[in-house]
C-alpha positions as CSV (number, residue, x, y, z in Angstrom):
1,M,130.1,105.0,56.4
2,L,131.8,101.9,57.7
3,V,135.6,101.7,57.7
4,E,138.0,98.9,58.2
5,L,141.6,99.6,59.0
6,I,144.2,97.0,58.0
7,T,147.8,97.3,59.2
8,T,150.2,95.2,57.2
9,G,153.7,93.9,58.2
10,S,155.0,90.7,59.9
11,E,156.9,92.9,62.4
12,L,153.5,93.9,63.9
13,L,152.5,90.2,64.4
14,L,155.9,89.4,65.9
15,G,155.4,92.2,68.4
16,E,158.5,94.1,67.2
17,I,156.7,97.4,66.8
18,V,153.6,98.9,68.4
19,N,150.6,99.6,66.1
20,E,150.2,103.4,66.4
21,N,148.7,103.8,63.0
22,S,145.3,102.2,63.8
23,R,145.0,104.3,66.9
24,Y,145.7,107.5,65.1
25,L,143.4,106.8,62.1
26,S,140.5,105.6,64.3
27,K,140.6,108.8,66.4
28,E,140.8,111.1,63.3
29,L,138.2,109.2,61.2
30,N,135.7,109.0,64.1
31,R,136.1,112.8,64.6
32,L,134.9,113.2,61.0
33,G,131.9,111.0,61.6
34,Y,133.2,107.8,59.9
35,S,132.5,104.6,61.8
36,V,135.6,102.5,62.2
37,V,134.2,99.1,62.8
38,Y,137.1,96.7,62.3
39,H,140.9,96.6,62.9
40,T,142.8,93.9,61.2
41,T,146.6,93.1,61.1
42,V,148.1,90.8,58.5
43,G,151.7,89.8,57.8
44,D,153.6,90.2,54.5
45,N,152.1,87.0,53.0
46,P,150.3,87.7,49.7
47,E,147.8,84.9,50.0
48,R,146.7,85.8,53.5
49,M,146.7,89.5,52.7
50,E,144.5,89.0,49.7
51,Q,142.0,87.0,51.8
52,V,142.0,89.8,54.4
53,F,141.4,92.5,51.7
54,R,138.5,90.7,50.1
55,T,136.8,90.1,53.5
56,A,137.2,93.7,54.5
57,L,135.7,95.0,51.2
58,L,132.7,92.8,51.7
59,R,131.9,94.2,55.1
60,A,133.1,97.8,55.0
61,D,132.5,100.8,52.6
62,I,136.1,102.1,53.0
63,V,139.2,99.9,53.6
64,I,142.4,101.8,54.6
65,T,145.7,99.9,54.7
66,T,149.0,101.1,56.2
67,G,152.4,99.7,55.4
68,G,154.0,97.7,52.6
69,L,154.4,100.5,50.0
70,G,158.2,100.6,50.2
71,P,160.8,99.5,47.6
72,T,161.7,96.1,48.9
73,Q,160.4,92.6,47.8
74,G,158.5,92.3,51.1
75,D,156.4,95.4,50.3
76,V,153.4,93.7,48.6
77,T,150.4,95.7,49.8
78,K,149.9,97.7,46.6
79,I,150.4,94.6,44.5
80,V,147.8,92.6,46.4
81,G,145.4,95.6,46.4
82,A,145.7,95.9,42.6
83,K,144.9,92.3,42.2
84,V,141.8,92.4,44.5
85,M,140.5,95.6,42.8
86,D,141.3,94.2,39.3
87,A,143.4,97.3,38.5
88,P,146.7,96.3,36.9
89,L,149.8,98.1,38.0
90,E,151.1,100.8,35.6
91,Y,154.5,102.6,35.6
92,H,154.5,106.4,36.3
93,P,157.8,108.1,35.3
94,D,156.7,111.4,36.9
95,I,156.6,109.6,40.3
96,V,160.1,108.3,39.8
97,E,161.3,111.9,39.2
98,G,159.5,113.0,42.4
99,I,161.2,110.3,44.3
100,R,164.6,111.3,42.8
101,Q,164.1,114.9,43.9
102,W,163.1,113.8,47.4
103,V,166.2,111.6,47.8
104,K,168.4,114.4,46.4
105,E,167.0,117.0,48.9
106,H,167.1,114.7,52.0
107,H,170.1,112.5,51.3
108,P,172.4,114.4,48.9
109,S,175.1,111.7,49.0
110,R,172.8,108.9,47.9
111,E,171.7,107.9,44.4
112,L,168.2,106.6,43.5
113,T,168.3,102.8,43.6
114,E,166.6,100.6,41.1
115,N,164.2,99.1,43.6
116,Q,163.0,102.5,44.7
117,K,161.5,102.8,41.2
118,R,159.0,100.0,42.2
119,Q,157.2,102.7,44.2
120,A,156.2,104.3,40.8
121,M,154.0,101.2,40.0
122,I,150.4,102.4,40.5
123,P,147.1,100.5,40.1
124,A,145.3,101.6,36.9
125,G,142.7,104.3,37.5
126,A,143.8,105.0,41.1
127,D,144.0,108.5,42.6
128,I,147.6,109.2,43.6
129,F,148.6,110.8,46.9
130,S,152.0,112.4,46.7
131,N,154.1,112.0,49.8
132,G,155.6,115.1,51.4
133,A,157.2,113.2,54.2
134,G,158.8,110.3,52.3
135,T,159.1,108.5,49.0
136,A,156.2,106.1,48.8
137,P,153.0,107.6,47.3
138,G,149.6,106.6,48.6
139,V,146.8,105.5,46.3
140,A,143.0,105.4,46.5
141,I,141.1,102.9,44.3
142,H,137.4,103.5,43.9
143,K,135.5,100.6,42.3
144,G,132.1,98.9,42.7
145,G,131.0,101.3,45.4
146,K,134.0,100.4,47.5
147,L,137.1,102.5,48.3
148,L,140.5,100.8,49.0
149,V,143.2,103.2,50.2
150,H,146.9,102.4,50.7
151,L,148.9,104.7,53.0
152,P,152.6,104.3,53.9
153,G,153.5,102.5,57.2
154,P,156.0,104.8,58.9
155,P,153.8,106.8,61.4
156,T,155.2,110.2,60.4
157,E,154.5,109.6,56.7
158,M,151.1,108.1,57.4
159,R,150.0,111.0,59.5
160,W,151.2,113.6,57.0
161,M,149.4,111.8,54.2
162,Y,146.2,111.5,56.1
163,E,146.1,115.1,57.1
164,H,147.2,116.5,53.7
165,R,145.9,114.0,51.3
166,L,143.3,111.5,52.5
167,K,141.3,113.7,54.8
168,P,140.6,116.3,52.0
169,Y,140.0,113.5,49.6
170,L,137.3,111.9,51.8
171,L,135.6,115.2,52.4
172,R,135.6,115.9,48.6
173,T,134.4,112.4,47.7
174,F,131.8,111.6,50.3
175,G,131.0,115.0,51.9
176,S,130.4,115.5,55.6
177,Q,129.6,112.5,57.7
178,G,128.9,114.7,60.7
179,Y,131.4,115.5,63.3
180,I,132.4,113.7,66.5
181,Q,134.4,115.7,69.1
182,S,135.7,114.3,72.3
183,L,137.2,116.0,75.4
184,Y,139.5,113.7,77.5
185,I,139.9,114.5,81.2
186,K,142.6,112.5,83.1
187,I,142.1,112.5,86.9
188,Y,145.1,111.5,88.9
189,D,144.0,111.6,92.5
190,M,140.5,110.0,92.5
191,G,139.4,106.4,92.0
192,E,137.0,105.4,89.4
193,A,134.1,104.7,91.8
194,F,134.6,108.0,93.6
195,I,134.7,109.9,90.3
196,E,131.5,108.2,89.2
197,E,129.8,109.2,92.5
198,K,131.0,112.8,92.1
199,L,129.6,112.9,88.5
200,M,126.7,110.5,88.8
201,D,124.0,113.1,88.1
202,L,125.7,114.1,84.8
203,V,126.2,110.4,83.8
204,T,122.5,109.6,84.4
205,K,121.4,112.5,82.3
206,Q,123.7,111.9,79.4
207,S,122.5,111.5,75.8
208,N,124.5,113.7,73.5
209,P,127.2,114.4,74.7
210,T,127.9,111.0,76.2
211,I,130.2,110.4,79.2
212,A,132.4,107.3,79.7
213,M,135.1,106.4,82.3
214,Y,138.2,104.2,81.9
215,A,140.8,103.1,84.4
216,R,144.3,103.8,83.1
217,P,147.7,103.1,84.7
218,G,148.0,105.9,87.3
219,F,144.9,107.8,86.4
220,V,141.2,107.6,85.5
221,E,140.2,109.0,82.1
222,V,136.7,110.6,81.6
223,R,135.7,111.0,77.9
224,I,133.0,113.4,76.9
225,T,131.9,112.9,73.3
226,A,129.5,115.0,71.2
227,R,128.1,114.2,67.7
228,A,127.0,117.1,65.6
229,R,126.8,118.3,62.0
230,T,129.9,120.5,62.2
231,E,133.0,120.8,64.4
232,A,131.8,124.2,65.8
233,E,128.5,122.7,66.8
234,A,130.2,119.7,68.5
235,K,132.6,122.0,70.4
236,A,129.6,124.2,71.5
237,M,127.9,121.1,72.8
238,L,130.9,120.0,74.8
239,S,131.7,123.4,76.3
240,P,129.1,123.6,79.1
241,L,129.7,120.0,80.2
242,G,133.5,120.5,80.1
243,E,133.2,123.7,82.2
244,E,131.0,121.9,84.8
245,M,133.6,119.1,85.0
246,R,136.4,121.7,85.6
247,R,134.3,123.3,88.3
248,R,133.7,120.1,90.1
249,L,137.4,119.0,89.8
250,Q,139.0,122.1,91.2
251,R,142.1,121.6,93.3
252,T,142.5,118.1,91.7
253,A,145.3,116.9,89.5
254,V,143.7,117.0,86.1
255,A,145.1,116.8,82.6
256,Y,143.1,117.4,79.4
257,D,143.2,115.7,76.0
258,D,146.8,114.9,75.0
259,E,148.3,116.5,78.2
260,T,150.2,114.4,80.8
261,V,150.7,115.0,84.5
262,A,153.9,116.9,83.5
263,H,151.6,119.5,81.8
264,V,149.7,119.9,85.0
265,L,152.9,120.5,86.9
266,G,154.0,123.1,84.4
267,R,150.6,124.8,84.5
268,E,150.6,125.0,88.3
269,A,154.2,126.1,88.5
270,L,153.7,129.0,86.1
271,R,150.4,130.0,87.8
272,R,152.2,130.3,91.1
273,N,155.6,131.5,89.8
274,L,157.4,128.4,91.2
275,T,160.6,126.8,89.9
276,I,161.1,123.0,89.9
277,S,164.1,120.7,90.1
278,A,164.7,117.0,90.6
279,A,167.2,114.5,91.9
280,E,167.0,111.0,90.5
281,S,168.4,107.6,91.3
282,C,166.3,104.7,90.1
283,T,164.5,106.7,87.4
284,G,167.8,107.7,85.8
285,G,166.6,111.0,84.4
286,L,163.0,110.1,83.4
287,V,161.5,112.7,85.7
288,G,163.5,115.4,84.0
289,S,162.7,113.9,80.6
290,L,158.9,113.9,81.2
291,I,159.0,117.5,82.5
292,T,161.0,118.7,79.5
293,D,158.7,117.0,77.1
294,V,156.4,119.9,77.8
295,P,157.1,122.9,75.5
296,G,158.1,125.9,77.5
297,A,159.4,123.9,80.5
298,S,162.6,126.1,80.6
299,A,160.4,128.8,82.2
300,Y,160.1,126.8,85.4
301,F,162.4,123.7,85.3
302,R,165.9,124.2,86.6
303,G,167.4,120.7,86.1
304,S,167.7,117.2,87.4
305,A,170.7,115.6,89.2
306,G,171.3,112.0,88.2
307,T,172.9,110.6,91.4
308,Y,172.8,106.9,90.8
309,C,175.4,105.9,93.3
310,N,175.8,106.7,97.0
311,E,179.0,108.7,96.5
312,M,177.2,111.1,94.2
313,K,174.2,111.4,96.5
314,E,176.7,112.6,99.2
315,Q,178.9,114.8,97.0
316,I,176.3,116.4,94.8
317,L,173.2,116.5,97.0
318,G,174.7,116.5,100.4
319,V,172.9,113.3,101.6
320,S,174.5,112.4,104.9
321,H,176.7,109.4,105.1
322,E,175.0,108.5,108.3
323,T,171.6,108.4,106.6
324,L,172.8,106.1,103.9
325,E,174.5,103.8,106.4
326,R,171.6,103.7,108.8
327,Y,168.6,103.7,106.5
328,T,170.2,102.7,103.1
329,A,169.8,104.5,99.8
330,V,166.3,103.2,99.3
331,S,164.5,104.9,102.2
332,A,162.2,107.8,103.0
333,Q,165.0,109.5,104.8
334,T,167.3,109.4,101.7
335,A,164.5,110.5,99.4
336,C,163.9,113.5,101.6
337,E,167.5,114.5,101.8
338,M,167.9,114.1,98.0
339,A,165.0,116.5,97.4
340,Q,166.4,119.0,99.9
341,G,169.8,118.7,98.2
342,S,168.3,119.2,94.8
343,R,166.5,122.3,96.0
344,R,169.7,123.7,97.4
345,L,171.7,122.8,94.3
346,Y,169.4,124.4,91.8
347,G,167.9,127.1,93.9
348,S,164.4,125.9,93.1
349,D,161.1,126.4,95.0
350,V,160.0,122.7,94.8
351,A,162.2,119.7,94.3
352,I,161.3,116.0,93.4
353,S,163.5,113.0,94.2
354,T,163.3,109.3,93.5
355,T,165.2,106.4,94.9
356,G,164.3,102.7,94.7
357,I,164.8,99.2,93.3
358,A,163.8,98.9,89.6
359,G,164.9,95.3,89.3
360,P,165.0,92.7,88.1
361,D,167.6,91.9,90.9
362,G,168.4,93.5,94.2
363,G,165.1,93.0,96.0
364,T,164.7,91.6,99.5
365,A,161.8,90.8,101.7
366,E,162.1,94.3,103.3
367,Q,162.9,96.1,100.1
368,P,161.2,94.2,97.2
369,V,161.7,94.9,93.5
370,G,159.5,97.8,92.5
371,L,159.9,99.7,95.8
372,V,160.4,103.4,95.2
373,Y,160.5,106.3,97.6
374,T,159.6,109.8,96.3
375,G,160.6,112.9,98.2
376,I,159.1,116.4,97.7
377,D,160.7,119.4,99.3
378,G,159.5,123.0,99.1
379,P,158.3,126.0,101.1
380,W,155.8,123.9,103.0
381,G,158.2,121.3,104.3
382,T,159.4,117.9,103.1
383,V,157.2,114.9,102.5
384,S,157.9,111.3,101.3
385,H,155.9,108.6,99.6
386,R,156.4,104.9,99.5
387,D,155.1,102.8,96.5
388,I,155.7,99.4,95.1
389,Y,155.2,99.3,91.3
390,P,154.5,96.2,89.2
391,G,156.2,95.4,85.9
392,D,159.7,95.0,84.5
393,R,162.6,97.4,85.1
394,A,161.4,99.8,82.4
395,E,157.8,99.8,83.6
396,V,158.9,100.5,87.2
397,K,160.9,103.4,86.1
398,R,158.1,104.9,83.9
399,R,155.5,104.5,86.7
400,A,157.8,105.9,89.3
401,A,158.7,109.0,87.2
402,A,155.1,109.8,86.4
403,R,154.0,109.3,90.0
404,A,156.8,111.4,91.3
405,I,155.6,114.3,89.1
406,Y,152.0,113.7,90.4
407,Y,153.3,113.9,94.0
408,A,154.8,117.3,93.2
409,V,151.5,118.5,91.7
410,Q,149.6,117.2,94.8
411,Y,152.1,119.0,97.1
412,I,151.5,122.3,95.3
413,L,147.7,121.9,95.0
414,K,147.3,121.1,98.7
415,Q,149.6,123.7,100.2
416,G,150.5,126.2,97.4
417,E,147.6,128.6,97.5
């Protein structure tokens, strides 16, 4: 069945928030065999929204909207949907009581406001999806062979409602559409052309499962996708190809599915019984943050020293004053001494350091904005890496932190057996 996803909200068009809802729904619906063929975003203008809804219902079997179900005057999605589907809004007192209970449980000091009662207006004949993660109910209107679904906009509410309400509803209403399962492999230390060469025989033989490659910031992603009648059959089809990929990519920095390079570091550290620490200047704690985003990181991560100024580099990490004077804080020498100092400070087996110029100011011809040195110290000596990262200050920090973790993985993989 063909699906169109419509995200509503002027804040999306203004670039104030990132559209995570369409990404999540596309991934989940395609896994169930539904073909998502259009993504549309429209602001909170009733006339334009009506036009978008009518167009979508002409070209798709199922139209799913997110956003605009709240209590304010700007939340018009359900009103427009009711008009398009010729289903007048009706007041449901039981929904008001449910909203009252939710507010009481989650915000005991607050009273139910009058405008929150607007959320109890439901299109006639619609199926109602109660909301376990918020106050706005979702609805599904089935008419003329078309299905219009309204889900709340906040990502946590939308995801809860999809998993607990819409997904079971679709399976009950339309039955199985087949199953699409994908395995995502992120490869951090090979270029796209080299990977294709390494996997060319598998690529040329592909049919089902299929293989696709995408260049991402800092890594190449290989996606293996199988289509089958059931989830179990799809996974069984993926398994042999996935194992062959793993065999060919041994001793390579590889993450799977939703993993990041920090998961790879954790996996390798646990496998070798290594502890990790960090010392950060330009990344301001992001290395430690990314590492501790991984559940169970306390088993191997000792901590990160945020030594942003030279005085702290000297006092906390023991970076020599002579090194800072002669080579400056942004240098391979300082990065190496920072990593060595972190290893001493935390008693870790492997330490990571970062020092650089995140910008937008402070760059010179010799030390441009985006220049970052990474140091790695461990049982196999000390190494440094020099990179110049594009982007604004936040982007430089993100790239530098992720790459620093990769360099630690690379250090362990190359010398840690």
